C-alpha positions in Angstrom: 0.0 0.0 0.0 2.8 2.4 0.9 4.4 1.7 -2.5 1.2 2.6 -4.4 1.0 5.9 -2.6 4.6 6.7 -3.4 4.1 5.9 -7.1 1.0 8.0 -7.2 2.9 11.0 -5.8 5.7 10.6 -8.3 3.3 10.2 -11.2 1.4 13.3 -10.1 4.6 15.4 -9.7 5.9 14.1 -13.1 2.7 15.1 -14.9 2.7 18.5 -13.2 6.3 19.2 -14.1 5.7 18.1 -17.7 2.6 20.3 -18.1 4.3 23.3 -16.6 7.3 22.7 -18.9 5.0 22.5 -22.0 3.2 25.7 -20.9 6.6 27.5 -20.5 7.7 26.3 -23.9 4.5 27.7 -25.6 4.0 31.0 -23.7 7.4 32.4 -22.9 8.8 32.8 -26.5 5.7 34.8 -27.5 6.0 37.1 -24.5 9.7 37.7 -25.2 9.0 38.3 -28.9 6.2 40.8 -28.1 8.4 42.8 -25.8 11.2 43.3 -28.3 9.9 43.2 -31.8 7.3 46.0 -31.6 9.7 48.7 -30.5 11.2 50.9 -33.2 13.6 53.8 -33.0 12.8 57.4 -34.1 15.0 56.9 -37.2 13.2 53.8 -38.2 9.8 55.6 -38.0 11.2 58.6 -40.0 12.6 56.2 -42.7 9.3 54.4 -42.9 7.2 57.6 -43.3 9.6 59.2 -45.8 9.5 56.1 -47.9 5.7 56.1 -48.1 4.2 56.9 -51.5 1.9 59.6 -50.2 4.8 61.4 -48.4 6.8 61.3 -51.7 3.9 62.6 -53.7 3.4 65.4 -51.2 6.9 66.7 -51.6 7.0 66.2 -55.3 4.0 68.3 -55.8 4.5 70.7 -52.9 8.2 71.1 -52.2 7.4 73.9 -49.7 5.3 71.6 -47.5 6.0 71.5 -43.7 6.0 68.6 -41.4 5.8 67.6 -37.8 6.9 64.3 -36.3 5.7 62.7 -33.0 7.6 59.8 -31.5 6.3 58.1 -28.4 9.2 57.1 -26.1 8.0 53.5 -25.7 8.9 52.9 -29.4 5.5 51.4 -30.3 4.0 54.4 -32.0 5.0 57.2 -34.4 3.0 59.9 -36.2 3.8 62.4 -38.9 1.8 65.2 -40.4 2.8 66.9 -43.6 0.9 69.9 -44.9 0.6 72.8 -47.2 -1.7 75.8 -47.0 -3.2 78.4 -49.3 -3.2 81.5 -47.2 -5.5 83.4 -49.5 -8.4 80.9 -49.3 -7.5 79.4 -45.9 -7.5 75.9 -47.4 -5.1 73.3 -46.1 -4.0 69.9 -47.6 -2.7 67.7 -44.7 -1.3 64.2 -44.9 -1.4 62.2 -41.7 0.8 59.1 -41.3 0.8 56.8 -38.3 2.5 53.5 -37.5 2.4 51.1 -34.6 5.5 49.0 -34.3 7.1 50.3 -37.5 5.6 47.5 -39.6 3.1 49.2 -41.7 1.9 52.8 -42.2 -1.7 54.1 -42.2 -2.0 57.1 -44.4 -4.9 59.7 -44.6 -5.0 62.9 -46.5 -7.6 65.7 -46.0 -8.4 69.0 -47.6 -9.9 71.4 -45.1 -11.3 74.9 -45.6 -12.0 77.2 -42.7 -12.2 74.4 -40.1 -14.6 72.5 -42.2 -13.5 69.3 -43.8 -14.1 69.2 -47.5 -12.5 65.9 -48.5 -10.8 63.0 -46.8 -9.1 60.0 -48.4 -7.3 57.1 -46.6 -5.0 54.3 -47.5 -4.6 53.1 -51.0 -5.7 56.3 -52.7 -3.9 58.9 -50.5 -0.9 59.3 -52.9 -3.2 59.6 -56.0 -5.4 62.2 -54.3 -2.3 64.3 -53.5 -1.1 64.1 -57.1 -4.5 65.0 -58.6 -6.3 67.3 -56.2 -7.1 70.9 -56.9 -8.4 71.7 -53.5 -5.8 74.4 -52.7 -6.8 76.3 -55.9 -10.5 76.4 -54.9 -12.0 79.3 -53.2 -13.3 78.8 -49.7 -17.0 78.5 -49.2 -18.4 80.7 -46.4 
C-alpha cells in the first residue's frame, strides 16, 4: 500500500512538471517576442514615413510643405503630419501618417477649408489624391 502511494505521488509530480514545462515552452517565447519586436527607433519611423508613396507625392507636388513628427518614447508608435496651406483661401492639404511597431503605415489625407473638412481619403488612394487634387486652388465657401 505504501508503494502505491509513493508511485501515485511521483506520477502526479511528473505530470505537473511536464505540463508546466510545456506551458513555458509555448508562452514564454511569445511574451519575449512581443516585448522586443514591436519597438522601433525614431530613425526607423522617419525612414518608414519618408518612404511612403503619399509622403513622396506630397513633396514632389508641394516642395514647400511643412511637417511635424511625433515619436512616443515606448517605441511602439510614431506619427507624422505633412501639410501645405493656401493662405488666401485658408484651405489646407494635410497628410497624416501613423504606424504602430514600424511594420506598416496608415495614411490619410484631407483637404480642409475654414475648419470644415471638405474631402478625406485614406489608405490606397492617398498618394493619388495628393497628385491630382485641386483643393488648394478652390475658393473657400463661407
